[in-house]
N, C-alpha and C positions, 0 to 999 in steps of 0.2 A: 277394247281395243288397244293393242301395242305399238308404241314406236320408240324405237331405241334412235338416239340419238348419243353420238359421242361427242360433249361439253365440252374436251380438252383439245379438241381437235379444232373447234370453230374459235372464227376469228372476233375481237371485242364485239363491233358490228353485229354481228351475225349473236353473237347472244344479248344483246340490247334489242333487239329486233325481235327475238323469240320471247322475254320476259315483256315485252309489251303486247304479244299476241297472246300469250297467256293470261295477262291480266285482265283484256279485255275480256275475253273468252268466260272467263270468271265471273267478272261482273256482269257478262250478260246472263249466264245462267243460274247466278244470285238470285237476281232481277225475276227472273222466268218463277223459280220456285217461290221466288216472298210471295207473285201474284197468286201462284196457282195454290199455297196452304192459307192466303189470307181468303181466297173467294171471290177478287177482285178481277174477272177477266172480261172486266171492262163494262161492267151493269154498276161499277160501284158497289160491289155486295147486295144491292139491290134487286129483287126480284121482281117481276116483269109488272108493268101495272102500280107498282109502290112507284111515291113522289120523293124526291130528294129535299130532306128537309132538314139543315144542321141545327145540333142542340149548343146551346149559348157555349158549354161550357164543355162540348165534345173536343176541339182542338186541344184544349190544354189538358184534357184526362190523357189525348193523344198521345200527346209529348210526353207526359209524364210516363206514360207508361214504354216510350219507346227510350228511356233513360234520360229524356230532357228534364228539367228544372220545371216548375210550374211558374208561370206569368208572373203570380201573386209573391213567390219566396222570395224573400231578402228586402221587401219594401219596407222602409219604415213606417210606423203607425203612431198616432198621437196616447198618450196614453189614455184610458177613459178612467182611473181609478187611484185615489191616493189614499194614503197611511195618515189616520188622525194624530197616531203617537208619532211619526217622524215621516215629515212629508217629502223627507225625500225617497220615498217608498214609491212606486207608483208600478201599474199594471196596467196592460192595453184591452184585457178582457179575451186573450185569446190562450188556447192552452189552459194546464191545469190552474186552477187558481194556485197562488201563492201562499205558503207557510202564516206571514204577517197577516193576511187577509183573513185565512181561514181562523186564526187565534183573537184578531179583533173582533169580529164576527161573534166567536164564539162568547168573549167577555163581556161583550154591550148588548148582547142578545140582540142584535140590528141583522138586517138582511145587507145583499151587495148594493143597492140601491142608496143607502146611507153613505158610501164611500165613492160616488159620481164624483166626479171633476167639473165643475160649471161650464158650460159648454159658452165661449164668449162670441 
């Protein structure tokens, strides 16, 4: 379908109205395509007879896939491990173990539990 419009001959109000119409049409079509591609044709992706059970982490994973950050990202976590040689060095227990911990474990032939901070 081809529509020829002379934009130069249109008034400012007509151009603004045209832009709004195009924007609304595009939004509607994008929503229709997303519903079609995700398989959510009113059933929520479920087949007939299936109950709707929500996984506790499903929303967070869905947000991560959609480009949003995890709900846990950026939260401060208290350290769980402290260095014996330098008490200012701590580690929360998340991610890769720090170099100081690996070296002290190797030197003292002790496990991670030896570096646990006593819980108050």
